[in-house]
C-alpha positions in Angstrom: 11.0 -8.5 15.1 9.4 -8.2 11.7 9.1 -10.8 8.9 10.2 -10.5 5.3 8.2 -11.1 2.2 9.3 -12.0 -1.4 8.1 -9.3 -3.8 5.6 -10.6 -6.3 5.0 -14.1 -4.8 4.2 -12.4 -1.4 5.7 -15.5 0.3 6.6 -14.8 4.0 10.2 -15.8 4.4 10.7 -15.8 8.1 11.0 -13.5 11.2 13.9 -11.4 12.3 17.3 -11.6 10.5 16.8 -14.0 7.6 19.4 -15.4 5.1 17.7 -16.3 1.8 19.3 -18.4 -0.8 17.5 -18.2 -4.2 18.5 -18.9 -7.8 17.6 -15.9 -10.0 18.1 -15.2 -13.6 19.7 -11.9 -14.7 16.3 -10.7 -15.7 14.8 -11.6 -12.3 16.0 -9.3 -9.5 15.2 -10.6 -6.0 13.3 -8.0 -4.0 12.1 -8.3 -0.5 9.8 -6.1 1.7 9.0 -5.9 5.4 5.7 -7.5 6.2 3.0 -4.9 6.9 4.9 -2.2 5.0 2.8 0.4 3.1 4.4 1.7 0.0 3.1 4.7 -1.9 3.2 4.1 -5.6 2.0 5.4 -8.9 0.0 3.6 -11.6 1.1 3.8 -15.2 -1.6 6.4 -16.0 0.2 8.9 -13.7 3.8 7.8 -14.2 4.8 10.9 -16.0 2.6 13.4 -14.2 3.9 15.8 -11.5 1.8 14.1 -8.8 0.3 10.6 -8.6 -3.4 10.5 -9.2 -4.6 8.1 -8.3 -2.2 7.4 -5.4 -1.7 3.7 -4.9 -0.9 2.4 -1.5 0.6 -1.1 -1.8 0.1 -3.1 1.5 2.7 -5.9 1.9 1.1 -9.0 3.6 2.2 -10.9 6.7 1.5 -8.4 9.5 -1.7 -7.3 11.3 -0.6 -3.7 11.4 1.5 -1.4 9.2 2.2 2.1 8.1 3.7 4.1 5.3 4.6 7.7 4.5 4.6 9.6 1.3 6.9 12.6 0.9 6.3 15.0 -2.0 7.7 18.2 -3.4 7.6 20.0 -6.7 10.3 17.7 -8.1 11.9 20.6 -10.0 13.2 23.3 -7.7 15.2 23.3 -4.4 12.3 24.8 -2.5 12.1 21.7 -0.4 15.1 23.1 1.4 12.9 25.9 2.6 10.0 23.8 3.7 8.1 23.6 0.5 7.0 19.9 0.7 4.2 17.7 1.9 3.7 14.4 3.6 0.7 12.0 3.8 0.6 8.9 6.0 -1.3 5.7 5.7 -1.9 3.2 8.5 -3.8 -0.1 8.5 -4.9 -2.8 10.8 -6.5 -6.2 10.4 -8.9 -7.2 13.2 -9.9 -10.8 13.8 -8.2 -13.4 11.7 -5.3 -12.3 9.5 -6.9 -14.4 6.7 -9.0 -11.9 4.7 -12.6 -13.1 4.4 -12.4 -15.2 7.5 -15.4 -14.9 9.8 -15.3 -11.7 11.7 -12.3 -10.3 9.8 -12.2 -6.6 9.1 -9.6 -4.2 7.7 -9.3 -0.6 8.8 -7.2 2.0 7.0 -6.5 5.7 7.9 -5.1 8.2 5.4 -4.0 11.3 7.1 -4.7 14.8 5.8 -1.7 16.0 3.8 0.7 18.0 6.0 2.5 20.9 4.3 2.3 22.3 0.8 4.3 22.9 -2.4 3.8 24.7 -5.7 1.6 22.6 -8.0 0.4 20.3 -5.2 -2.9 18.6 -6.1 -5.9 19.9 -4.1 -7.6 16.5 -4.2 -6.8 13.0 -5.5 -8.1 9.4 -5.5 -6.4 6.9 -3.1 -6.3 3.2 -3.8 -5.1 0.5 -1.5 -3.7 -2.7 -3.0 -3.8 -5.6 -0.4 -1.1 -7.9 -1.8 -1.0 -11.7 -1.1 -4.7 -12.1 -0.2 -7.1 -14.6 -1.7 -10.3 -13.1 -0.3 -11.6 -9.7 0.7 -12.2 -8.9 4.3 -15.8 -9.1 5.4 -15.9 -5.4 6.3 -13.6 -2.5 5.6 -13.4 1.2 6.5 -11.3 4.2 5.7 -11.0 7.1 8.1 -13.7 5.6 10.2 -16.2 5.4 7.3 -17.4 2.0 6.1 -16.6 1.2 2.5 -18.2 -1.6 0.4 -17.0 -4.0 -2.2 -17.5 -2.8 -5.7 -16.3 -3.5 -9.3 -12.7 -2.8 -10.2 -12.0 0.9 -10.5 -15.4 2.1 -9.3 -14.8 4.5 -6.4 -15.4 4.8 -3.6 -15.1 1.2 -2.5 -12.8 -1.7 -2.6 -12.4 -4.6 -4.9 -10.4 -7.7 -5.5 -7.7 -8.0 -8.1 -6.2 -11.5 -8.3 -2.4 -11.4 -7.8 -2.0 -14.7 -5.9 -1.8 -18.0 -7.8 -4.7 -20.4 -7.1 -4.0 -23.2 -4.6 
C-alpha cells in the first residue's frame, strides 16, 4: 500500500485507498501524487526547448524509497514507432530517519545512463532533484555512489535547500 500526498502542501493524506473531501475554488485544482514518486519535469528556462536542460526530478515526500522514469523522443516525427526514443530512470532512498537532517539521515539517488537515442537528443545535461516537503537537508547525500555536498542555490554539482514548506 502506498500513501497519497496533496500537491503543493505536501501533506500526507493516508495509506491505501483514500477518500478525500476538500473545498476548492475554481482556480484551485486538487492534485494528488503517490508518496515517493519521482516526476521528471522542466524548469521555465527550458519549457520551450526540444529537451529539458536542466532536467528537474521532483521527489514527492512520504516514502523512504521511490522511482521515476523519463521517456523522450524528438517530439516531431513518428520515429518513436520505429524505436527512436530514449528513457532515463531515477531512484532514491532515505536511510536512517525519514526526517531529513535527523542524526544519521542520508539520501541516495541513482540516475541511470540514458537508454536509447533519437534525433536531436542532448549528449549531456544537468540534473536537479527537488526534495519536496522537507524542512532540512539530509546530513549526507550521494548521486550514483558519489558524495555530493550542500552548496548555494544553482551552483552545481551539489545540493541545496529551497524553502517550499511553511514554517511551523
